[in-house]
N, C-alpha and C positions, 0 to 999 in steps of 0.2 A: 311701976312707972307712974309718975305723978300726972295729974290731969293737965298740967301745963305742957308736959312733954307730949302727951297724947294729942293735945290741941295743936302743938307745933308740928307734929308729924302729919296730922290731918291737913293742916294748911299747906305743908310742903307737897303732899300728894295732890291737893287741889291745884296748886301752882303748876306742878309738872304735867298733870293731865290737861290743864288749860293750854299750856304751851304746845303740847302735842296736838290738841284740837285746832289751835290757830294755825300751826304748821300744815296740818292736813287740809284745812280750808284754803290756805294760800296755794297749796299744790293743786287742789281742784280748780281754783280760780285761774291759775296759770294754764292748766290743761285746757280749760274751757276757752280761754282767750286764744290759745294756739289753734284749737279746732275752728274757731270763728275766722281766724286769719286764713287757714287752709281752705275753708269753705268759700271765703271771699275771693281768694286767689283762683280757685277752681271756677267760680262764677265768671270772673273777669276773663280767664282763658277761654271759657265756653263762648262768651259774647264775642271775643276777638275772632275765634275760629268761625263763628256764624257770620260775622261781617266779611271775613275773607271768602267764605263760600258764596255769599250773596253777590260779591263783586266778580266772581268767575262766571264766564258764559256757560250756559247749559250745553252739554254734549247731546247731539242729535243722533 
């Protein structure tokens, strides 16, 4: 195998591994964004429930 072929194969390997790395990072970023949305939604629901509870009269 010539050095040009070896270099071409090495570059193809680097390209493939780079694409996999970018895809993995994008999936992690997407997951992180979803977690942030879920957390934000849970916070908003919690605040809404607290407001509802504060508006109700206390039972004696």
